[in-house]
TORDREN-102663 format. One record per residue: x, y, z of N, C-alpha, C in turn. Coordinates in steps of 0.001 Angstrom, whole numbers, padded with zeros to 6 digits, always signed. Layout:
XYZXYZXYZ...
***
This chain:
-044466-023370+008688-043003-023135+009655-043539-022231+010708-042696-022425+011647-043052-022247+012887-041899-021034+013151-042618-019604+013253-041398-018626+013292-040562-018625+014299-039267-018052+013858-038391-018442+015273-038535-016995+016175-038043-016742+016946-038408-016025+017966-037240-014726+018078-038078-013608+018044-037370-012674+017842-036160-012195+018985-035354-011392+018355-034591-011054+019439-034149-009741+019510-034637-008988+018804-034704-007078+018601-035694-007107+019452-036755-007384+019648-037660-006847+020131-038524-007844+020991-039392-007237+022360-039816-007856+023647-038771-008320+024452-039424-008921+025664-038661-009195+026743-037908-010675+026852-036368-010335+027448-036193-011438+027186-035914-012383+028635-035730-013453+028727-035985-013976+030114-034559-013686+031207-034673-013816+032301-033392-013196+032944-032170-013984+032757-032050-015156+032074-030777-015744+031811-030556-016193+030803-031494-015419+029315-031165-015308+027954-030330-014351+027550-029531-014476+026899-028582-013337+025886-029563-013032+024911-030258-011612+025028-030943-011731+023926-030244-011212+022054-029060-011095+022447-028648-011148+021051-028232-012285+020544-028511-013532+021098-027713-015121+020437-029659-015586+020081-029961-016043+018847-031062-016002+018395-031094-017447+018266-031922-018283+019056-032588-019616+018920-031564-020412+018035-031613-021483+017972-030819-021963+016622-031731-022687+015799-031380-022775+014661-032966-022896+013940-032834-024318+013204-033933-025035+012914-033553-026238+012429-032669-026579+011579-031888-027691+011103-031286-027928+010387-031701-027538+009170-032944-027833+008252-032870-026983+006791-033006-025726+007141-033485-025209+008041-033569-023425+007819-032106-022936+008354-031396-023893+009105-029898-023374+008908-029485-023175+008119-029501-024163+006918-028868-024475+005545-029079-023535+004165-030607-022932+004615-030777-021341+004096-030292-020626+004064-029919-020544+005410-029201-019182+006012-027694-019339+005642-027217-020498+005376-025831-020432+005084-026194-020409+003555-026752-021010+002919-026894-020468+000963-027115-019032+001058-028210-018305+001904-028425-016789+001180-026576-016003+001525-026701-016569+002972-025580-015893+003041-024084-015823+002289-023788-017276+001984-022626-017506+001080-023249-017024-000034-024264-016877-000938-024443-016420-001901-024044-014609-002043-023956-013963-000883-023937-013029-000935-022343-012344-000713-021523-013413-000034-020122-013210+000083-019543-013902-001048-020423-014216-001882-019304-014773-003154-020000-013460-003767-021018-012824-004319-020886-011908-005104-020065-010356-004680-020118-010292-003551-018988-009201-003027-017675-009792-003282-017311-010995-002970-015651-011002-003219-015226-011358-004841-016706-011717-005926-015971-012112-007155-016162-010582-007676-016557-009791-007095-016354-008486-007820-015181-007337-007532-014128-008037-006629-012927-007459-006489-012019-007670-007533-012640-008815-008627-011476-009248-009686-011896-009559-010943-013180-009146-010537-014523-009708-011813-014275-008927-012826-013804-007691-012790-013651-006294-013654-012333-006429-014151-011252-006922-013976-009932-006762-014503-009790-007290-016037-010228-008167-016435-010349-008664-017760-011402-007602-018693-012393-007185-018089-012975-005988-018721-012699-004847-018959-011365-004074-018264-010877-002661-017960-010474-002630-019470-009908-003131-020399-009828-002694-021909-010760-002256-022656-012157-003111-022415-013194-003202-023231-014074-001589-022606-013622-001491-021164-014671-000462-020507-013532+001004-021309-012043+000697-021427-011778+002052-021805-011877+002432-023144-012098+001528-024187-012345+001717-025368-013818+002455-025308-014838+001739-024668-016173+002484-024851-016250+003533-024297-015910+003984-022878-016063+005312-022118-014798+005854-022486-013916+005581-023073-012736+006643-023376-012303+007151-021806-011914+005884-021514-011120+006508-019828-009616+006643-019949-009292+007382-019090-007367+007265-019387-007035+006105-018633-005769+006100-018646-004700+005071-018074-005291+005023-016523-005186+006235-016136-005317+006808-014446-006773+006217-014255-007668+006497-014893-009082+006064-014649-009830+004599-014321-008635+004128-015842-008701+002662-015726-008552+002069-014394-007562+002724-013849-006907+001897-012532-008016+002155-011512-009184+003327-011595-009721+003518-010200-011059+002912-010886-011340+002126-011653-012080+000964-011598-012326+000092-010667-010801-000501-010586-010592-001581-009621-010622-000384-008299-009931+000322-008068-009539+001288-006958-010629+001862-006291-011345+002480-006722-012723+002797-006322-013539+001835-005361-013883+000729-005610-014586-000270-005108-013726-001110-003648-012454-001028-004145-011197-001624-003380-011277-000610-001900-011254+000672-002135-010869+001434-000876-012371+001822-000278-013587+002119-000934-014809+002006-000279-014751+000654+000560-014554-000605-000219-014830-001802+000401-014052-002001+001662-012650-001798+002015-011902-001971+002699-011974-000754+004029-012683+000377+003539-012556+001711+004425-013884+002054+005201-015067+000976+004870-016358+000964+005339-016794-000134+006114-015712-001111+006049-016143-002481+006391-016044-002824+008076-015100-002197+008549-015754-002402+009913-016857-001521+010848-017172-000370+010118-018349+000148+010305-019448-000381+010316-019429-001416+008857-020726-002370+008527-020758-003384+009515-019712-003503+009878-020064-004797+011148-020420-004569+012410-019890-003178+012766-020587-002884+014135-021974-002543+014142-022258-001746+012870-023557-001564+012349-024695-002648+012441-024179-003702+012082-025005-004805+012022-025221-005433+013331-024675-005231+014276-024508-005523+015792-025762-004680+016507-025681-003110+015939-026555-002414+016771-027687-001977+015980-028076-002302+014714-029140-001838+013802-029853-003214+013493-029098-004318+013696-029784-005331+013202-028934-006119+011935-028745-007699+011761-027521-008156+011027-028865-008516+009475-029764-008785+009838-030680-008787+008318-030479-007570+007856-031087-006665+008881-031354-005458+008264-030245-004603+007430-029054-005068+007629-027986-004528+007436-027384-005344+006008-027757-006988+006006-027714-007767+004790-028376-007150+003933-029363-006661+004014-030610-006298+002846-030422-005105+002276-029865-004378+003103-029484-002751+002917-028129-003264+002090-027293-004209+002269-025979-003602+001578-025974-004604+000586-027093-005404+000318-026982-006740-000883-028085-005293-002115-029026-004710-001432-029464-003258-002090-028794-002616-002754-028331-001660-001936-027224-000848-002671-026160-001680-003313-025697-002644-003188-024812-003740-004306-025558-003413-005515-026585-003881-005613-027262-004587-006675-027873-003226-007472-027921-002203-006871-028584-001116-007416-026937-000232-008043-026423-000255-007481-024756+000205-008000-024543-000705-009154-024722-002237-009256-024356-002917-010410-025055-002570-011669-026244-001576-011315-027227-001659-012082-026735-000497-012885-026038+000848-011959-025928+002127-012269-024648+002064-013185-023471+001152-012659-022201+000574-013226-022758-000124-014688-023403-000732-014729-023521-002002-016175-024507-000874-017245-025058+000364-016801-025884+001431-017975-024641+002436-017929-023557+002530-017310-022830+003948-017535-022525+004286-018976-022956+005488-019053-022445+005927-020626-021189+007124-020536-020543+007359-019215-019568+008335-019109-018488+007321-017881-017440+008182-018190-016617+007127-017318-017022+007401-015679-016924+008436-015126-017450+009048-014167-018671+008364-013475-019395+007821-014173-020504+007467-013713-020371+006029-013710-019392+005588-014101-018621+003990-013869-017944+004257-012856-017048+004623-012065-016120+004871-011119-017163+005413-009859-018178+006134-010065-019310+006340-008801-019637+005091-008365-020316+004418-009780-021187+003071-009245-019834+002538-008499-018702+002518-009065-017959+001143-008257-017835+001799-006673-017763+003236-006405-017402+003402-004955-018950+002625-004337-019886+002899-004928-021251+002705-004254-021405+001304-004048-020639+000494-005111-020967-000928-004798-019514-001494-003682-018797-000847-003586-017952-001063-002838-018438-000707-000965-019240+000697-000904-019807+000784+000407-021317-000003+000573-021650-000940-000792-022676-001663-000501-021813-003163-000085-020883-003501-000457-020256-004758-000406-019499-004429+001194-019362-002988+001619-018747-003018+003384-020117-003334+004555-020971-002911+003660-022296-002736+004621-022688-004506+004867-022592-005356+003415-022892-006607+003156-022340-007776+003771-020948-007658+003339-020120-008559+003808-019702-009297+005149-020018-008259+005996-019601-008503+007841-021002-009565+008023-022038-008675+007816-023478-009509+008093-023548-010897+007544-022674-011135+006563-023173-012519+006167-022654-013407+006896-021067-013019+007635-020554-014295+008427-021257-014191+009666-021776-012976+010433-022653-012378+011255-023740-013748+011122-024487-013327+010498-026028-014394+010330-025741-015905+010389-024253-016340+010176-023967-018138+010204-023332-018265+011602-022424-017195+012227-022259-017507+013938-023457-017631+014186-024761-016384+014162-025843-016216+014787-026728-017570+014734-026914-018096+013941-027635-018907+013778-027335-020374+013708-026110-020720+013739-025439-021970+013991-024781-022017+015481-025066-023075+016467-024390-023243+017996-022954-023280+017251-022261-023011+018677-020972-023259+018418-020416-025158+018565-019930-025029+017890-019625-026966+017521-019826-027499+016540-020106-028116+015528-019484-028792+014210-020777-028048+013330-021530-027866+013918-022620-027412+012824-022200-025630+012494-021427-024968+013417-020963-023798+012900-019626-024136+012290-018774-024994+012431-017812-025367+011806-017793-025704+010216-018805-026405+009862-019167-026325+008750-019849-025466+008078-020332-024414+008695-021020-023232+008044-019942-022618+007687-019016-021787+008637-017738-021556+008515-017017-021783+007270-016847-023200+007405-016026-023716+006059-016871-023344+005059-018178-023516+004614-018736-023221+003618-018498-022021+002985-018808-020856+003913-018753-019217+003599-016749-019162+003532-016145-019761+004007-014890-019487+003411-014416-020489+002117-015077-021056+002013-014770-021837+000496-015779-021004-000820-016410-020780-000398-017337-019538-001255-016464-018587-001793-016253-017805-000580-015694-016874-000866-014242-016691-001712-013397-018204-001283-012569-017937-001718-012822-018297-003492-013889-018850-003476-014248-019668-004815-014876-018174-006003-015139-016917-004871-015530-015838-005681-014217-014814-006043-013151-015227-005543-011921-014411-005801-011402-015157-006752-011419-016704-006878-010792-016955-007748-011443-017300-009142-012588-017014-009103-013545-017335-010193-013617-015839-011175-013174-014602-010604-013456-013547-011377-012397-013776-012967-011503-014073-013006-011033-013665-014248-011827-014416-015089-012158-015750-014569-013172-016793-015466-014424-016490-016020-015078-016215-014827-016380-015572-015140-016032-013894-016183-015407-012950-015536-014888-011663-016450-014715-012475-017931-014330-013225-018329-013442-013367-019543-014529-014025-020152-015197-014679-019359-016425-015391-020437-017688-014319-020616-017890-013680-020110-019039-012360-020349-018394-011254-021048-017350-011090-021182-016929-010118-021807-016588-010624-023243-016497-011660-023351-015854-012559-024762-017188-012898-025482-018261-013120-024825-019807-014015-025150-020587-012822-025020-020615-011887-024005-021508-010876-024213-021034-009326-024447-020915-008899-023454-019981-007414-023492-019091-006991-022001-018472-005864-021653-018008-005857-020351-019223-005057-019660-020228-004479-019745-021706-004153-019411-022227-005955-018268-021938-006376-018567-022320-007993-018144-021646-008104-016984-020695-007827-017069-019731-008072-015938-020395-007600-014267-021387-006679-014784-021722-005849-013649-023189-006052-013598-023543-006074-014790-025169-006510-014812-025561-007862-014327-024540-009017-014708-024777-010155-013986-025645-010222-012741-024726-009417-011697-025202-009176-010292-026550-009178-010249-027135-008444-010997-028491-007805-010752-029695-009520-010496-029872-010007-011361-031115-011292-011229-030270-011983-009958-028935-011896-009890-028982-012771-008822-028935-012288-007459-028342-010441-007226-028806-009977-006146-030009-010084-006117-030813-010047-006998-032398-009594-006970-033124-010913-006334-032564-011972-006830-032766-013541-006151-032400-013480-004698-030944-013126-004539-030761-013357-003009-031476-012503-002222-032055-011506-002836-032524-010064-001809-033996-010578-001296-034648-011453-002415-035953-011678-001991-036274-012972-000792-034937-013893-001245-034935-014998-000358-034730-014364+001262-033595-013306+001143-033124-013005+002821-034406-012306+003301-035119-011277+002486-036350-010890+003410-037451-012089+003583-037595-013114+002949-038540-014473+003479-038159-015309+004114-036613-015996+004357-036484-016614+005380-035486-016581+006401-034264-014586+006366-033382-014523+007469-034461-014193+008508-033616-014443+010023-034136-014282+011119-033587-012739+011432-034192-011592+011962-032989-010472+012572-032705-010995+014115-031414-010288+014346-030946-010445+015289-030430-009633+015506-029897-008870+016858-029142-007679+017105-028751-007533+018750-027589-006605+018942-027540-006554+020582-028805-005706+020992-029313-005978+022167-030223-005097+022404-029896-005284+024331-028497-004633+024222-028450-003523+025764-028662-002216+026144-029743-002095+025096-030085-000501+025465-029121+000582+024639-028124+000681+023643-027253+001364+023563-027114+001595+022374-028199+001840+021567-028367+001773+020335-028046+003035+020062-026591+002979+020089-026184+004713+019646-024840+004269+018516-024459+005174+017871-023552+004476+016673-022348+005369+017263-021153+005279+017559-019735+005640+017849-019668+006644+017114-020255+007887+016638-019722+008648+015291-017823+009259+015161-017769+009424+016318-016705+010199+016048-015033+008826+015538-015933+007694+016683-014599+006187+016055-015530+005925+014482-016387+006168+014272-016563+005890+012831-016046+006361+011610-016063+008089+012166-015452+009002+011016-013931+008419+010978-013130+008394+012419-011949+008091+012230-011530+006749+011894-012040+005659+012044-011512+004483+011659-012180+004773+010103-012994+004606+009289-013674+004742+007705-012357+005745+007415-011967+006921+007811-011378+007798+007187-009662+007083+006747-009586+006473+008171-008089+005942+008476-007878+004427+007396-008942+003748+007552-008827+002653+006525-008965+002898+005018-009692+003846+004623-010057+004781+003333-008736+004949+002459-008304+006019+003818-006911+006733+003248-005745+005747+003290-005781+004808+004159-004311+003894+003923-004369+003246+002643-005621+002809+002421-006126+002195+001152-005646+002576-000316-006098+003715-000032-005604+004859-001043-004243+005192-001546-003424+004911-000432-002390+004925+000052-001677+004073-000683-001930+002821-000424-001665+001344-000599-001901+001588-002168-003334+001883-002961-002757+001598-004051-002222+002465-005326-001780+003570-004625-001218+004547-004934+000256+004107-005486+000808+003397-004706+001873+002551-004821+002449+002314-006543+001484+001660-006646+001392+000769-008651+001923+002040-009152+001101+003109-009156+001392+004006-009851+002345+005046-009824+002619+005335-008481+003726+006457-008062+005382+005849-007450+004796+004638-006901+006012+004248-006226+005987+004563-004648+006664+003891-003747+006465+003968-002423+007287+005088-002027+008556+005670-002744+008332+006805-001986+008186+008133-002577+006867+008194-003186+006350+009313-003776+005586+010195-002739+005535+011727-002540+004894+011839-001982+003039+011429-002016+002630+011500-003255+001573+010801-003653+001012+009879-002834+002138+008955-002876+002314+007646-001696+002143+007714-000116+003128+008517-000111+003397+008773+001423+002699+009597+002089+002090+010742+001672+000904+011521+002393-000421+010528+002815-001146+009924+001869-002056+009117+002357-001802+008192+003487-000649+007116+003286-000122+006600+004088+000052+006820+005483+000814+008321+005206+001058+008573+006840-000195+009418+007649-001100+009700+006402-002474+010184+006900-003338+009160+007730-003183+008391+007054-003794+006768+007330-003737+006337+008375-002505+006140+008904-001969+005754+009763-002246+006435+010964-001970+007678+011032-002377+008787+012054-003695+008800+012573-004630+008854+011349-006238+008613+011554-006401+007376+012373-005877+006349+012076-006121+004942+012969-005129+005360+014139-004331+005662+014353-003797+005753+015955-004927+006403+016648-005635+007729+016008-006528+008632+016624-007980+007907+017375-007867+007035+016074-009144+005822+016405-009145+005047+017391-007697+004316+017986-007009+003571+018629-007106+004614+020055-007056+005869+020281-007171+006923+020963-008175+006976+022012-009109+007264+020709-010701+007852+020955-011265+006142+021423-011066+005303+020970-011549+003965+021526-011212+003658+023237-010104+004133+023488-010317+004049+024863-010806+004978+026006-011521+005480+025259-011868+006669+026300-013390+006997+026044-014427+006306+024704-015766+006608+024263-016348+005790+025498-017570+006542+025409-018363+005551+026413-019430+004390+025407-019435+004416+024276-020023+003155+023663-019261+003034+022505-017862+002493+022289-016684+002399+021434-017341+001543+020294-017082+001967+019209-017359+001175+018016-016651+000344+017913-015242+000320+018529-014480-001078+018451-014039-001346+019986-014533-001923+020909-014207-002046+022095-012820-003298+021891-011926-002065+022571-010287-002777+022581-010150-004022+023369-011254-004282+024219-011182-005490+025091-011041-006559+023998-011811-006616+022785-011761-007592+021756-010534-008379+021466-009578-007156+021808-007824-008023+021256-007168-008599+022338-008189-008314+023338-007173-009416+024788-007825-010615+024177-008492-011513+023747-008950-012532+023493-007622-013350+022681-007072-014109+022667-006061-014615+021993-006425-014901+020820-007692-015875+020886-007947-016285+019465-008247-015122+018359-008870-013986+018790-009107-013126+017978-008005-012555+017686-007095-011801+018327-006063-011331+017704-005082-011800+016894-004827-013469+017437-004021-014025+016916-004430-014554+015261-005655-014755+015333-006286-015260+013960-006355-013957+012981-006662-012558+013719-006675-011485+012517-005214-011457+011920-004507-011231+012896-002670-011168+012223-002332-011953+011310-002802-013061+011617-002433-014147+010727-002866-014217+009605-004385-014173+009495-004757-013974+008298-004898-012628+007605-004504-011643+008117-003667-010488+007262-002769-010816+006498-001595-011526+006934-000732-012406+006590-000926-013194+005085-001769-014209+005715-002175-015390+004586-003017-014218+003368-003578-013434+003636-004157-012901+002519-003324-012355+001540-002412-011626+002138-000529-010639+001542-000344-011788+000398-000430-012695+000635+000172-013942-000391-001242-014326-001434-001776-014633-000979-002860-014814-001649-003561-014317-002533-003708-012716-002329-004421-011978-003707-003000-011862-004964-002108-011776-004200-001301-011790-005101-000843-013026-005930-000993-014116-005546-000758-015442-006160-001749-015490-007280-003134-014968-007133-004347-015183-008301-003564-013929-009149-002788-013158-009236-002610-011667-009887-001455-012202-010691-000511-013110-010085+000578-013368-010752+000396-014518-011869-000208-015314-011240-000518-016710-012190-001133-016114-013434-002118-015558-013457-002839-014847-014309-002263-013821-015350-001118-012757-014840-000655-012415-015662+000572-013276-016412+001416-014006-015422+002274-014982-016263+001342-015880-017620+000387-016283-017267-000386-017187-018258-000699-016068-019346-000878-014696-019123-001582-013789-020248-000014-013357-021267+000736-012927-019981+002108-012386-021029+003525-012859-021220+003390-014033-020412+004411-015144-020895+004277-016095-021772+002814-016828-021181+002778-017800-022084+001666-017641-022907+001138-016766-023318+000284-016197-024327-001151-016793-024343-001755-016766-023040-002970-017173-022921-003657-016060-023433-004756-016230-023723-006086-015217-023719-006674-015008-022388-007587-013766-022386-008246-013798-020604-008860-015130-020314-009691-015393-021291-010732-016864-021000-009592-018040-020637-008687-018190-021517-007876-019310-021548-007407-019115-020117-006748-018046-019729-006090-017650-018120-007190-018040-017337-008380-017601-017432-009331-018023-016518-009906-019728-016293-009850-020250-017378-009680-021650-017605-008765-022601-016519-007763-021812-016649-006182-022453-016387-006401-022546-014930-007243-021427-014116-007185-021283-012949-008313-021980-012150-009645-022676-012721-010265-023569-012319-009939-024336-011725-009001-025294-011740-008943-026339-010863-008365-025824-009749-007497-024380-009624-007076-024170-008100-008314-023568-007653-009253-022999-008424-010971-022632-007745-011396-023642-007117-011022-024569-007500-011744-026002-007004-011091-026460-005818-009671-026411-006028-008845-027163-005122-009048-026063-003397-009540-024706-003826-009557-024094-002556-010613-024315-001949-011940-024857-002630-013005-025030-002185-013000-026347-001443-012098-027304-002024-012026-028848-001779-011291-028798-000018-010236-027507+000153-009671-027331+001374-010431-026475+002404-011326-025881+001908-012060-025157+003166-012893-026256+003166-013838-026796+002308-014684-028244+003043-014002-029313+003889-012528-029466+003532-011853-030674+004470-011619-030444+005873-011309-029205+006228-010607-028643+007207-011728-028759+008507-013131-028241+008281-013729-028658+009475-013920-030139+009953-013642-031029+009026-013301-032118+009064-012180-032917+010239-011466-032058+009812-009796-031986+010410-010053-031474+011675-010345-030389+011943-010539-029820+013191-010885-030581+014485-011500-031500+014507-012352-032025+015668-011118-032732+015952-010386-033309+015239-009339-034138+015621-007529-033996+016146-007804-032518+014902-006289-032217+015215-006238-030978+016170-007635-029771+015949-007531-029107+016215-006975-027787+015697-007599-026478+015877-007350-025322+015039-006018-024963+014462-004798-024909+015718-003807-024589+015264-002932-025320+014434-003027-026973+014606-002314-027560+013990-002967-027593+012477-004014-027849+012088-004917-027391+010587-004391-026299+010066-003979-024958+011101-003868-023814+010430-002664-024016+009932-001533-024456+010513+000134-024552+010398-000186-025360+008888-000690-026039+009262-000326-027575+008133-001049-027032+006657-002254-026359+006593-002328-025783+005343-001628-024380+004555-001209-023897+005717-000383-022955+005263+000850-023479+004868+001705-024289+005554+002926-025058+005102+002819-025425+003648+001840-026120+003083+001166-026620+002073+001342-025559+001238+000684-024489+001603+000450-023052+000517+001855-022678+000288+002887-022808+001250+004010-021966+001336+004838-023012-000130+004592-024220+000267+005089-025644-000839+004527-025045-002529+003471-024466-002472+003262-024265-003434+003552-023040-004038+003770-022022-003337+004559-020694-003968+005856-020996-004253+006715-021761-003218+007961-022355-003727+008100-022737-005108+007056-024103-005298+007083-024551-006188+006758-023835-007457+005876-022723-007471+005458-021563-008442+006719-020922-009090+007520-020582-007854+009040-019808-007788+009467-019988-008982+009582-021354-009382+010406-022246-010207+010308-021968-011780+009229-021002-011735+008422-021149-013461+009378-020681-014478+009031-020766-015524+010145-020319-016747+009165-019825-017642+010124-018920-018411+009440-018167-019985+008962-019416-020595+009496-020552-020742+008835-021344-022081+007783-022862-021012+007346-022465-019732+006764-023423-018937+005730-024264-019492+005028-025179-019186+004029-026191-019528+002605-026056-018918+001777-025723-019023+000368-026077-018179+000672-026333-016688+000813-027943-017114+000952-028621-015980+001674-028330-015019+002780-028163-015174+004229-027824-014052+004280-026810-013585+003719-025657-014658+003902-024082-014173+002872-023617-013579+001399-024038-014096+000278-023543-013236-000732-024276-012322-000693-025784-013308-001686-026321-012372-001472-027298-011011-000093-027671-011086+000421-028348-009739+000361-027084-008762+001473-025945-008767+001154-025175-007970+000343-024516-007487-000325-024357-008379-001765-023348-008224-002812-024390-007326-002751-025144-007666-003491-026506-006442-003367-026533-005194-001769-026338-005125-001135-026829-004029-001230-025525-003288-001257-024270-003349-001387-022884-003131-002591-022757-002388-003666-023140-003313-005061-022946-003163-005707-023951-002074-005503-025119-002225-005799-026206-001378-005191-026062+000086-003709-025475+000347-003426-025359+001419-003937-023955+001939-004070-022715+001078-004654-021915+001854-006223-022112+002551-007094-022748+001546-008181-022889+002186-008282-023542+003454-007500-024521+003620-007339-025467+004732-006637-024671+006036-006043-023467+005578-005351-023067+006701-006389-021593+007084-007235-021209+005925-007633-019989+006534-008797-020512+007268-009820-021386+007039-010715-021587+007564-011016-021551+008797-009742-022481+009708-009738-022114+011202-009455-020976+011780-009314-019745+011025-008329-018213+011605-010196-017510+011595-011137-018491+010635-012227-017551+010623-013177-018064+011909-012765-019085+012070-013513-019540+012861-013303-019176+014204-012037-019165+014898-011685-018736+015718-011505-017247+015900-011633-016411+014840-011882-015072+015265-013441-014636+015615-014363-015315+014982-015547-015025+015626-016041-015866+016831-015429-017127+016811-016160-017812+018127-015388-017274+019347-014216-016785+019203-013837-016116+020249-014299-014803+020945-015046-013920+020022-015542-012660+020475-017318-013074+021196-017423-011965+022065-018711-012300+022487-019659-012132+021581-020869-012570+021672-021968-012846+020591-022286-011255+020836-022869-010540+021444-022872-009232+021656-022075-008571+020177-020774-009070+020048-019853-008116+019124-019091-008928+017925-020346-009730+017969-020232-010597+016748-020072-009989+015623-020741-008891+014862-020885-008440+014068-019432-007365+013586-019156-007059+014820-017677-006348+014967-016188-007460+014522-016986-008491+015390-015425-009257+014562-015374-009966+013576-016586-009964+012648-016919-010595+011220-015722-009243+010339-016553-007971+010870-015930-007340+010196-014709-006833+010375-014144-007104+011448-012692-007117+011959-011913-008064+010858-012478-009548+010683-011638-010559+010261-011160-010211+008598-012632-009628+008263-013059-009488+006915-011996-008043+006332-012192-007001+007246-010855-006038+006805-009455-006489+007379-009156-007437+008007-007843-007845+007766-007451-008691+006718-008352-009488+006417-008038-010172+004842-007900-008980+003988-008663-008004+003728-008729-007089+002595-007703-005884+002428-007381-005788+003506-006191-004751+003881-004850-005404+003815-004881-006628+004308-003753-007480+004403-003515-007879+002638-004404-008420+001835-004377-008754+000844-003900-007547-000260-004566-006455+000309-004362-005111-001017-002735-004672-000639-002375-004801+000639-001039-004329+000813+000004-005261+000487-000217-006489+000732+000299-007799-000087+001255-007428-001327-000365-007469-002404-000297-007600-003444+000702-005891-003556+000377-005066-003063+001358-003903-003546+002902-004322-003434+003066-004861-002469+004652-005243-002454+004880-006173-002878+004311-007185-003316+004782-008232-004500+005013-007766-005913+003749-006425-006045+004525-006018-007263+005609-005409-007470+006235-004410-006439+006814-003865-006233+008337-004939-006393+008179-005810-005780+008849-006739-005522+009658-007504-007355+008190-007829-007570+008274-008210-009220+008672-007224-009828+008613-005575-010005+008969-004889-010696+010725-004555-010629+011109-004960-009426+012580-004484-009024+013517-005706-009812+012660-007055-009681+013297-008227-010713+012865-008191-012050+012453-007204-012339+012070-007192-013707+012903-006418-014517+014525-007308-014832+015815-006207-014693+015739-005504-016055+014898-005615-017243+015272-005124-018451+013974-003836-018723+014820-002862-019492+013957-001335-019525+012507-002100-020498+012687-002918-021635+011236-003162-022004+010959-004577-021795+010219-004701-021309+009710-006145-020549+009662-006818-021618+010051-008625-021549+010315-009579-022369+009602-010892-021481+009451-011744-022081+008790-012921-021308+009948-013277-020463+011468-013272-020136+012088-014051-019563+012611-012641-018510+012240-011706-018758+012295-010882-017246+011212-010608-016509+010037-010781-017445+009094-010675-016737+008660-011702-015855+008991-013259-016259+008946-014177-015475+009873-014304-014490+011099-013594-014635+011792-013176-013218+011451-012406-012489+010557-011340-012664+010082-010534-011250+008726-011558-011234+007905-012146-011421+007192-013062-011178+007549-014207-010239+008608-014619-011076+009250-015507-009704+009816-015188-008232+010085-013948-008723+010765-013418-007526+009916-013109-006037+008609-012876-007176+007117-012532-006039+007095-013479-005353+006992-014804-006021+006334-015980-005302+007455-016793-004313+008894-016074-004228+009812-016271-003699+009650-016009-002076+009307-014773-002460+009131-013704-001607+007686-014343-000457+006570-014265-001271+005438-015022-000966+005599-016145-000176+006395-017586-000310+006508-018598+000414+007483-018279+001731+008510-017134+001657+008831-016740+002743+007585-016263+004026+006966-015504+003709+006281-015092+003932+005338-015930+005236+004705-017224+004186+003828-018110+004693+004788-018938+005786+005804-019105+005416+006824-020113+006393+006754-019193+007747+007274-017739+007739+006873-017178+008936+005784-016800+009154+004545-016981+008487+002898-017192+009315+002795-018697+009664+003672-019556+009349+003212-020514+009819+004077-020791+011716+004869-020411+011219+005705-020133+012622+005013-019155+014018+004527-017811+013298+003511-017554+014129+002198-018130+014664+001686-018629+014172+000679-019511+014002+000671-020398+015167+002072-021333+014870+002314-022616+016337+002582-021711+017344+002922-020256+017545+003280-019482+018365+002356-019235+019308+001054-018533+018530+000540-017536+018653-001009-018304+018798-001489-018863+017709-002906-019656+018314-003038-020415+019094-004259-020094+019013-004711-021401+020976-004584-022667+020486-004503-023532+021496-003901-024806+021169-005681-025586+021379-005217-026839+021429-006515-027520+021111-007778-027418+022586-007207-026960+023475-008199-026355+024370-008927-025306+023725-008703-024639+022913-009728-023642+022515-010135-024224+021011-010058-025406+020541-010139-026026+019406-011684-024950+018639-011672-025142+017540-012999-024230+017072-014417-025399+016620-014581-026502+016877-014773-027737+016576-015718-028622+017871
***
């Protein structure tokens, strides 16, 4: 196979943009899609796959209740905090290089976590996993947008990326339950090792490097410190709400500190000679609108998986594996929605497709809010779950396309990191808020199936209202057909 032209060395022709690699042949393009999507699947899967393994981890390693919570939080905070930095690093130092570095770090940390003999070793491994994921995730989307030309090929590629990412989040409960039941909790982490090694080998063989070649190979260190510290501190404050509540100093101090650091970051970026995040990117309507609405969509999606899972287990009496199996149709539906969206975009435009998908998701949330303590599988989990995830799959795909197509090629990694950060932070904040709503509506001191159901239903009612508001915002703010992504 003829080597693809390099974009990080050599002289560009006067009319060429050196940050854009020439389009690979179709067979090579789908190799890039396969590799990038495999990396994204691992990253998203590990956000939720450990949940069902927590009791086994506690028994084996002697973790406290607080330590057990940090098995999840250590990953989430590092993931959210470093993602914007990881996206910009991909632009400056090479998208393939950052993909390989992030995946390698993620895989090695999975080995360390799976072999941990003490609780602190597991927590440290999870934090390093999150760092690797933050480097890896933005480069997965950037590799696709750099390889696929604007048009139907890119739309299909991003649709596949969205579907695989959503499926990774959806499959966490099922994969984790199966591994814990059949093997042990250690395989929740060790399963990443053979898959990561295979994807790493394929990346080294078949990916082609691309990066910005404007002569400014400098990282905005003050900006990197401020935004990473701000996002990580804000994420820490959000996860503290579950343990301490919104009004506790343990929550308010990190939330305030995180917001102040992010404000300082924005102020610094206005005067930085080579800013980490050029603020002009938000002048593009597609980028700013897509990020805002993606955060709102994620604020409900993350919560829906959580509350459907705990409803199945805590109210209907499902085992972890049964709960995971119960959500398989929803996992399939989000993939179907994400794959259908690219077919609808050329005909209807990004705004109409996004609004229609989110309205369908809102209908699923409204249906799910009618759950009862003695509900049965089909009306209480299957149908509303499929509606929610099919709609979210349709609605979120145009947002990912708009967010990355609207940015200049030299800032593709930044745009990818930004849309991933919006989704992750929106999801974390939304889950914290919906958990607070559910707790407020759980009326009895000792939880019963009836009181738990009342709380879960209230969370879904709030989620339906958020999605309805998001649909209105999309209709008013997202670009129309003149900016459609296909």
